[in-house]
C-alpha positions as a printed Julia matrix, in Angstrom:
289×3 Matrix{Float64}:
 108.35  114.84  126.66
 111.37  113.45  125.62
 113.49  114.69  122.71
 114.1   112.66  120.11
 117.52  111.59  119.83
 118.35  110.0   117.16
 116.57  106.96  115.05
 117.31  103.39  114.08
 116.06  102.03  111.14
 116.24   98.22  110.71
 117.2    97.23  106.55
 119.73   94.14  107.12
 117.27   90.97  106.5
 116.03   89.54  102.99
 112.74   89.34  103.02
 111.77   86.47  101.16
 108.51   86.49  101.78
 108.97   89.25   98.66
 110.41   87.31   95.9
 111.44   87.49   93.54
 112.18   91.33   94.22
 113.77   91.08   96.76
 115.97   88.58   95.81
 117.24   91.65   93.03
 117.14   94.1    95.61
 116.62   94.28   99.38
 112.93   95.65   99.24
 114.2    98.93  101.68
 114.99  100.32   98.34
 111.86   99.33   95.69
 110.03  102.41   94.95
 105.89  102.51   96.15
 104.27  105.48   94.04
 107.37  107.06   92.89
 109.5   107.22   96.03
 112.17  104.56   97.34
 111.09  103.33  100.69
 113.69  104.29  102.83
 114.11  107.16  101.46
 110.19  108.31  102.08
 111.49  107.79  106.07
 114.1   109.24  106.05
 113.03  111.84  104.81
 109.66  111.68  107.18
 112.74  111.71  110.09
 113.98  115.05  108.81
 111.11  116.96  108.57
 110.19  116.28  112.13
 113.52  117.62  113.27
 115.2   113.79  113.81
 118.54  114.5   111.55
 120.65  111.2   113.73
 119.62  108.15  111.49
 121.01  105.24  111.63
 120.77  102.47  109.19
 121.53   99.06  109.92
 122.45   96.94  106.85
 122.88   93.29  106.02
 121.7    91.91  103.02
 123.07   93.27  100.26
 124.47   96.1   102.27
 126.57   97.76   99.41
 123.25   99.02   97.93
 122.81  101.23  100.77
 125.83  102.78  100.61
 124.79  105.8    98.45
 122.13  107.25  101.58
 125.48  107.96  103.48
 126.16  111.13  100.9
 122.75  111.86   99.82
 121.31  111.85  103.4
 124.1   111.96  106.06
 122.66  109.55  107.24
 124.99  106.38  109.49
 125.43  103.03  107.67
 125.66  100.06  110.73
 126.62   96.97  109.72
 124.58   93.65  111.32
 127.28   90.78  110.52
 124.55   88.24  111.94
 121.52   89.23  109.5
 121.4    85.9   108.09
 121.77   83.67  111.24
 119.92   85.94  113.88
 116.45   87.41  113.92
 116.0    91.12  114.1
 117.17   91.26  117.63
 120.99   91.27  116.01
 120.19   94.4   114.3
 119.39   95.94  118.6
 122.28   94.44  119.03
 124.52   96.24  116.38
 123.06   99.5   117.75
 122.72   99.01  121.73
 125.74  101.86  122.14
 123.53  104.13  119.85
 120.23  103.42  121.69
 118.67  106.84  123.53
 115.54  108.61  123.12
 115.05  106.72  119.76
 112.47  105.61  117.04
 113.24  101.55  115.95
 112.16  101.43  112.56
 111.64   99.01  110.04
 112.19   99.87  106.73
 109.74   98.72  104.67
 106.88  100.37  106.36
 105.36  102.95  103.91
 103.61  105.95  106.59
 101.09  107.82  104.36
 101.15  110.38  106.74
 104.25  111.37  108.72
 104.29  109.96  112.25
 107.64  110.98  113.46
 107.5   113.83  116.05
 110.7   115.84  117.87
 109.14  115.78  121.01
 107.08  112.82  122.34
 105.35  112.06  125.46
 105.41  108.16  125.96
 107.81  104.8   125.07
 105.12  103.15  122.53
 104.52  100.69  120.0
 102.45  101.63  116.94
  99.5    99.54  116.21
  96.09   99.56  113.76
  92.95   97.82  114.09
  91.91   94.79  112.35
  87.53   94.28  112.43
  87.86   90.66  112.12
  90.28   88.04  112.43
  94.02   89.01  112.03
  97.09   86.61  112.16
  99.19   89.44  113.68
 100.56   90.07  116.67
  98.29   91.35  119.07
  98.15   94.12  121.86
  96.22   93.92  125.6
  96.32   97.52  127.22
  95.36   99.09  130.29
  93.1   102.09  130.71
  96.26  104.07  130.55
  97.21  102.15  127.17
 100.43  100.82  128.7
 100.5    97.01  126.72
 100.04   94.27  129.18
 100.48   90.92  126.77
 101.05   90.28  122.97
  99.6    87.24  121.37
 100.1    86.27  118.12
  97.0    86.21  116.11
  93.9    87.44  117.69
  90.14   88.85  116.68
  89.09   92.34  116.53
  91.79   93.86  117.94
  94.71   96.51  118.02
  98.12   94.43  116.37
 101.4    95.86  116.04
 102.25   97.5   112.87
 105.42   99.89  111.91
 107.28  102.11  114.21
 108.16  102.44  117.63
 109.61  105.06  120.5
 112.0   103.72  123.23
 113.04  106.31  125.75
 116.14  106.55  127.27
 114.97  104.26  130.23
 113.04  101.55  128.13
 116.5   101.78  125.94
 118.84  100.92  129.0
 116.74   98.14  130.26
 116.06   96.41  127.26
 120.3    96.42  125.53
 120.78   95.08  129.49
 118.41   92.29  129.07
 119.8    91.47  125.29
 123.48   91.29  126.36
 122.28   88.89  129.29
 120.62   86.65  126.48
 122.23   87.0   123.77
 124.32   83.93  123.43
 121.65   81.73  124.96
 120.99   79.44  121.56
 116.76   79.69  121.69
 117.37   83.64  121.46
 119.08   83.67  117.91
 115.81   83.23  116.41
 114.07   85.87  118.28
 112.25   88.48  117.08
 113.43   91.64  119.44
 109.33   92.45  119.92
 109.18   88.55  121.54
 112.32   89.39  123.71
 110.19   92.77  124.91
 106.86   90.5   125.18
 109.03   87.72  127.45
 109.81   90.27  129.69
 106.59   93.21  129.34
 106.77   93.63  133.31
 110.02   95.11  133.35
 109.77   97.55  130.35
 106.82   99.44  129.51
 105.66  100.81  126.96
 102.02  102.14  125.46
 100.4   101.93  122.6
  99.61  104.55  120.01
  97.23  103.72  117.51
  96.55  104.95  113.86
  93.9   104.68  111.0
  94.64  101.83  108.83
  95.07  103.94  106.0
  98.16  105.49  107.71
 100.8   102.32  107.58
 101.55   99.96  105.4
 103.53   96.91  104.95
 103.82   95.33  101.57
 104.78   91.22  102.82
 104.34   90.17   99.39
 104.23   91.87   95.59
 100.39   90.89   95.42
 100.2    93.24   98.4
 102.41   95.77   96.81
 100.04   95.52   93.78
  96.8    96.82   95.91
  98.23   99.75   97.22
 100.61  100.77   94.25
  98.58   99.21   91.34
 101.56  100.26   88.63
 103.01   97.07   89.38
 100.65   94.89   88.04
 101.63   95.39   85.1
 105.36   96.37   85.75
 106.6    94.1    88.54
 110.17   96.1    88.11
 111.65   92.32   87.89
 114.29   91.18   85.54
 113.48   87.78   86.84
 109.5    87.83   86.78
 109.98   90.04   82.88
 111.97   86.69   81.65
 109.7    84.52   82.92
 106.44   86.28   81.61
 108.6    86.05   77.93
 109.67   82.15   78.57
 105.32   81.96   79.47
 104.52   84.29   76.37
 102.18   85.83   79.1
 102.12   89.36   80.53
 103.59   90.14   84.25
  99.83   91.09   85.21
  99.56   87.38   84.61
 102.07   85.97   87.54
 100.52   86.23   90.91
 100.63   84.75   93.99
 103.99   84.29   94.33
 105.56   82.23   96.84
 109.17   82.05   97.77
 110.74   79.04   99.23
 114.2    78.0   101.02
 116.54   74.49  100.24
 117.45   72.65  103.41
 120.62   75.49  104.34
 117.63   77.95  104.37
 118.95   80.03  101.55
 116.07   81.13   99.07
 116.51   78.93   96.69
 113.0    80.01   94.09
 109.56   80.87   94.09
 106.32   79.26   93.13
 103.49   81.03   91.6
 100.35   80.82   89.3
 100.04   82.48   85.63
  96.34   81.34   84.43
  94.97   78.35   85.91
  97.92   77.1    86.0
 100.91   76.58   88.57
 104.96   77.02   88.17
 107.76   77.43   90.2
 111.43   79.37   89.54
 114.96   78.38   90.19
 117.11   80.93   90.84
 120.1    77.93   90.85
 119.2    77.19   87.39
 117.05   80.02   86.42
 113.83   77.42   84.96
 110.27   77.41   85.09
 108.42   74.47   85.2
 105.41   73.63   85.52
 103.75   71.33   88.46
């Protein structure tokens, strides 16, 4: 058994698909069923006896500062959050990784999945009945992950937290430091680096039922889980759009972000009734398409 030394919660990204709420605040700071996402995760870690918690921030980092005083967590800045994928967040905490939970700030755990002692290095997984676009795992009889492919059918796929033991942390950091400055590494998820070296990095699958771990990539997905968002999006932008179109917030659906030529958030498209519209962050205008 490995005693958990600490936890890292990655909260640096822009979560652009969660437009426009994520344009106004980081997704980790939205309320879901009355609790701020990242606060719920911090509380669950502390209830499991994990008190050394590091929050890796980047996008709108100043909005996370209150967590230091409220929960006694440590804030770590990822200066490359907008030019690299989440491997930069791992790099920012490379000297902290040990027997460590590595988590995403936007996960909602209906039940507390954390423990103070963990038997194996693992990645959590839920089952897809039918086809899924998620990262699907193959594994051996002892549950060691042997391969990961994007997209699959009737498969267990990656979702939620991971636990790294000391050996995994040391080996992963060694690989990351060797490859960090390679041009092709910048856009990789840390999971992609793990998959590229899966024979060197021993990790098992830990299975959960699909009603325990949740992730909300879009407003529509969140509305299925927390129905209060149907009529109240908590977005000043969407409230203004609803007022301009003389509709209710519940009429605004299928919100999809788009970016400009510099890969910066530019606006979003959406449906209202049978019509499709676009909204520009730059001039705050709504246009019918």
